[in-house]
KEMI-370494 format. One record per residue: residue number from 1; x, y negated, z of N, C-alpha, C in turn; chain; residue in three letters. Coordinates in steps of 0.05 Angstrom, whole numbers. Layout:
<r NUM, <X, Y, Z>, <X, Y, Z>, <X, Y, Z>, A, ALA>
...
END
This chain:
<r 1, <203, -97, 120>, <219, -124, 125>, <212, -155, 118>, A, ARG>
<r 2, <185, -155, 113>, <167, -176, 99>, <164, -194, 127>, A, TYR>
<r 3, <176, -213, 132>, <179, -237, 156>, <146, -242, 157>, A, SER>
<r 4, <129, -239, 141>, <101, -248, 147>, <89, -227, 170>, A, GLY>
<r 5, <87, -202, 173>, <76, -190, 186>, <82, -195, 219>, A, PHE>
<r 6, <99, -193, 222>, <92, -198, 264>, <80, -236, 256>, A, PRO>
<r 7, <83, -259, 239>, <64, -276, 245>, <42, -268, 243>, A, GLN>
<r 8, <32, -255, 224>, <-1, -251, 229>, <-4, -223, 247>, A, SER>
<r 9, <12, -224, 271>, <-1, -206, 284>, <-10, -173, 272>, A, ASN>
<r 10, <9, -172, 256>, <6, -149, 236>, <37, -126, 243>, A, MET>
<r 11, <27, -95, 249>, <51, -89, 257>, <52, -60, 234>, A, VAL>
<r 12, <74, -62, 229>, <75, -33, 209>, <87, -15, 230>, A, VAL>
<r 13, <68, 6, 239>, <81, 38, 247>, <86, 63, 238>, A, ARG>
<r 14, <84, 59, 208>, <94, 77, 198>, <103, 78, 171>, A, GLY>
<r 15, <121, 86, 157>, <123, 81, 132>, <128, 114, 126>, A, VAL>
<r 16, <117, 123, 107>, <118, 157, 97>, <111, 164, 61>, A, PHE>
<r 17, <139, 182, 58>, <145, 191, 38>, <147, 217, 37>, A, ASP>
<r 18, <143, 232, 11>, <153, 257, 3>, <173, 259, 0>, A, VAL>
<r 19, <193, 238, -12>, <216, 244, -26>, <248, 248, -11>, A, SER>
<r 20, <249, 278, 2>, <283, 273, 16>, <297, 255, 21>, A, PRO>
<r 21, <301, 250, -4>, <318, 224, 5>, <313, 198, 7>, A, GLU>
<r 22, <281, 195, 17>, <272, 171, 24>, <271, 172, 61>, A, ALA>
<r 23, <257, 201, 71>, <257, 214, 96>, <278, 198, 107>, A, ILE>
<r 24, <278, 188, 136>, <297, 183, 146>, <313, 162, 147>, A, GLY>
<r 25, <309, 142, 124>, <321, 121, 119>, <307, 97, 137>, A, ARG>
<r 26, <321, 83, 147>, <306, 64, 157>, <304, 35, 139>, A, THR>
<r 27, <287, 18, 148>, <266, -2, 129>, <255, -22, 161>, A, ILE>
<r 28, <273, -44, 156>, <281, -69, 177>, <269, -46, 196>, A, GLY>
<r 29, <261, -38, 221>, <260, -27, 240>, <238, -3, 252>, A, ASP>
<r 30, <230, 4, 219>, <217, 28, 227>, <235, 46, 198>, A, VAL>
<r 31, <232, 82, 215>, <245, 94, 195>, <224, 116, 183>, A, THR>
<r 32, <228, 118, 150>, <217, 136, 142>, <211, 152, 143>, A, VAL>
<r 33, <183, 179, 151>, <178, 204, 167>, <174, 219, 135>, A, SER>
<r 34, <171, 243, 144>, <159, 257, 118>, <133, 259, 129>, A, ALA>
<r 35, <108, 258, 103>, <80, 257, 99>, <65, 270, 112>, A, LEU>
<r 36, <79, 300, 119>, <63, 322, 141>, <69, 309, 169>, A, ASP>
<r 37, <82, 285, 173>, <81, 281, 198>, <59, 253, 206>, A, GLU>
<r 38, <41, 253, 184>, <26, 227, 190>, <-8, 239, 204>, A, LEU>
<r 39, <-9, 258, 194>, <-37, 269, 210>, <-27, 269, 243>, A, PRO>
<r 40, <2, 276, 253>, <-3, 278, 284>, <8, 253, 294>, A, ALA>
<r 41, <9, 229, 284>, <19, 201, 287>, <-12, 202, 283>, A, MET>
<r 42, <-28, 203, 270>, <-62, 185, 258>, <-72, 193, 289>, A, ALA>
<r 43, <-70, 220, 302>, <-88, 237, 324>, <-77, 219, 349>, A, ALA>
<r 44, <-44, 210, 351>, <-46, 197, 380>, <-49, 171, 374>, A, ARG>
<r 45, <-53, 154, 353>, <-53, 125, 353>, <-69, 122, 322>, A, ASP>
<r 46, <-95, 131, 325>, <-100, 112, 303>, <-100, 86, 279>, A, PRO>
<r 47, <-99, 97, 253>, <-91, 76, 236>, <-109, 65, 227>, A, ILE>
<r 48, <-118, 40, 232>, <-128, 27, 213>, <-136, 19, 173>, A, ASP>
<r 49, <-102, 8, 171>, <-96, -3, 137>, <-74, 19, 142>, A, ILE>
<r 50, <-88, 26, 126>, <-53, 37, 91>, <-45, 24, 67>, A, ALA>
<r 51, <-25, 19, 66>, <-15, 10, 35>, <-7, 34, 15>, A, ILE>
<r 52, <-28, 37, -2>, <-22, 61, -16>, <-1, 50, -48>, A, LEU>
<r 53, <17, 68, -44>, <35, 64, -77>, <46, 88, -86>, A, THR>
<r 54, <26, 89, -91>, <43, 118, -106>, <30, 123, -144>, A, VAL>
<r 55, <44, 141, -154>, <36, 136, -170>, <13, 149, -187>, A, PRO>
<r 56, <0, 140, -204>, <-23, 147, -214>, <-37, 169, -215>, A, ALA>
<r 57, <-25, 192, -222>, <-30, 228, -215>, <-22, 232, -193>, A, SER>
<r 58, <-24, 219, -176>, <-27, 232, -144>, <-40, 211, -119>, A, GLN>
<r 59, <-54, 189, -132>, <-66, 164, -116>, <-91, 175, -102>, A, ALA>
<r 60, <-109, 197, -122>, <-134, 204, -109>, <-127, 219, -85>, A, GLN>
<r 61, <-107, 241, -89>, <-111, 264, -75>, <-89, 236, -51>, A, GLU>
<r 62, <-69, 229, -50>, <-64, 209, -29>, <-88, 196, -17>, A, ALA>
<r 63, <-103, 182, -30>, <-133, 175, -24>, <-151, 193, 8>, A, LEU>
<r 64, <-155, 212, -12>, <-159, 236, 6>, <-150, 239, 22>, A, ASP>
<r 65, <-119, 243, 29>, <-107, 249, 54>, <-111, 242, 72>, A, PHE>
<r 66, <-108, 205, 68>, <-111, 189, 90>, <-140, 186, 97>, A, LEU>
<r 67, <-159, 188, 92>, <-187, 184, 94>, <-184, 209, 113>, A, VAL>
<r 68, <-178, 236, 107>, <-183, 251, 127>, <-156, 255, 146>, A, SER>
<r 69, <-151, 237, 163>, <-138, 234, 174>, <-147, 206, 186>, A, VAL>
<r 70, <-162, 199, 177>, <-174, 170, 186>, <-177, 143, 187>, A, GLY>
<r 71, <-154, 138, 170>, <-157, 113, 166>, <-179, 102, 145>, A, VAL>
<r 72, <-183, 70, 158>, <-205, 61, 155>, <-204, 53, 132>, A, ARG>
<r 73, <-188, 40, 118>, <-185, 16, 99>, <-151, 24, 87>, A, ALA>
<r 74, <-152, 10, 61>, <-127, 24, 44>, <-120, 1, 17>, A, VAL>
<r 75, <-98, -10, 24>, <-98, -34, 9>, <-72, -13, -25>, A, LEU>
<r 76, <-89, -5, -43>, <-81, 10, -57>, <-66, -4, -78>, A, ASN>
<r 77, <-35, -1, -87>, <-20, -11, -113>, <-29, 8, -136>, A, PHE>
<r 78, <-39, 31, -127>, <-28, 50, -151>, <-47, 39, -178>, A, SER>
<r 79, <-46, 47, -198>, <-60, 32, -215>, <-78, 42, -233>, A, PRO>
<r 80, <-94, 53, -204>, <-121, 75, -226>, <-140, 56, -192>, A, VAL>
<r 81, <-163, 63, -198>, <-185, 58, -191>, <-199, 85, -165>, A, ALA>
<r 82, <-198, 84, -144>, <-196, 104, -139>, <-233, 108, -115>, A, LEU>
<r 83, <-245, 135, -114>, <-263, 144, -100>, <-263, 142, -75>, A, VAL>
<r 84, <-271, 127, -64>, <-275, 135, -23>, <-301, 134, -15>, A, ALA>
<r 85, <-301, 154, 7>, <-322, 147, 20>, <-334, 120, 21>, A, PRO>
<r 86, <-357, 117, 23>, <-373, 91, 36>, <-369, 73, 59>, A, ALA>
<r 87, <-362, 84, 74>, <-338, 76, 104>, <-319, 77, 106>, A, SER>
<r 88, <-300, 71, 76>, <-275, 70, 84>, <-267, 44, 60>, A, VAL>
<r 89, <-265, 17, 69>, <-251, -2, 48>, <-231, 7, 33>, A, ILE>
<r 90, <-234, 4, -4>, <-210, 6, -13>, <-208, -18, -29>, A, VAL>
<r 91, <-182, -38, -29>, <-184, -66, -38>, <-160, -53, -58>, A, ARG>
<r 92, <-162, -59, -81>, <-140, -47, -110>, <-123, -72, -121>, A, ASN>
<r 93, <-99, -70, -125>, <-81, -92, -118>, <-66, -78, -156>, A, VAL>
<r 94, <-78, -95, -173>, <-67, -88, -198>, <-40, -114, -207>, A, ASP>
<r 95, <-18, -102, -202>, <9, -114, -204>, <6, -127, -242>, A, ILE>
<r 96, <4, -105, -264>, <4, -115, -285>, <-9, -140, -286>, A, THR>
<r 97, <-44, -142, -281>, <-60, -163, -285>, <-57, -181, -264>, A, SER>
<r 98, <-39, -186, -243>, <-26, -209, -231>, <-12, -226, -248>, A, GLU>
<r 99, <3, -208, -260>, <33, -214, -272>, <28, -228, -305>, A, LEU>
<r 100, <2, -218, -309>, <-12, -222, -337>, <-24, -268, -323>, A, GLN>
<r 101, <-34, -259, -306>, <-45, -281, -302>, <-25, -295, -291>, A, GLN>
<r 102, <-8, -299, -280>, <12, -313, -269>, <30, -332, -298>, A, ILE>
<r 103, <29, -309, -321>, <44, -315, -339>, <29, -333, -352>, A, THR>
<r 104, <0, -325, -356>, <-10, -337, -367>, <-15, -372, -361>, A, TYR>
<r 105, <-9, -374, -342>, <-12, -401, -319>, <12, -406, -321>, A, MET>
<r 106, <30, -399, -325>, <66, -408, -327>, <66, -419, -362>, A, LEU>
<r 107, <50, -407, -372>, <52, -411, -407>, <40, -432, -411>, A, THR>
<r 108, <-1, -438, -398>, <-2, -464, -406>, <-2, -482, -389>, A, HIS>
<r 109, <19, -482, -371>, <36, -499, -348>, <52, -509, -371>, A, ARG>
<r 110, <75, -500, -384>, <88, -503, -405>, <79, -529, -421>, A, GLU>
<r 111, <49, -516, -434>, <42, -523, -458>, <30, -550, -443>, A, ASP>
<r 112, <22, -553, -423>, <22, -586, -417>, <37, -602, -412>, A, GLU>
<r 113, <60, -594, -395>, <82, -608, -396>, <97, -625, -424>, A, ASP>
<r 114, <95, -602, -441>, <98, -616, -472>, <84, -638, -483>, A, ALA>
<r 115, <55, -639, -476>, <46, -659, -480>, <57, -690, -477>, A, LEU>
END
């Protein structure tokens, strides 16, 4: 539903999950598909970028699967560093670290305001 995607000419073409509760649900304009449908979609229309949001225990396996269907870049929100072929770009986003940084900034701004 992020409104910045269309403004950036980015198109979310698919959302995939393994959870029966999620599959078939519509998010914005996209219906959640079963993960086993991803290879067929990637064969019809190559996927440049995937966003990975899985538990740490599943992250490397999920990345390997994305690489196997031809994904060339991954934005990884999983809390682990992943190993990918040199041909695949992986950008790690550590939410905890980002929250710690913003908390630090907020705390120090409040300290400066008190002076």
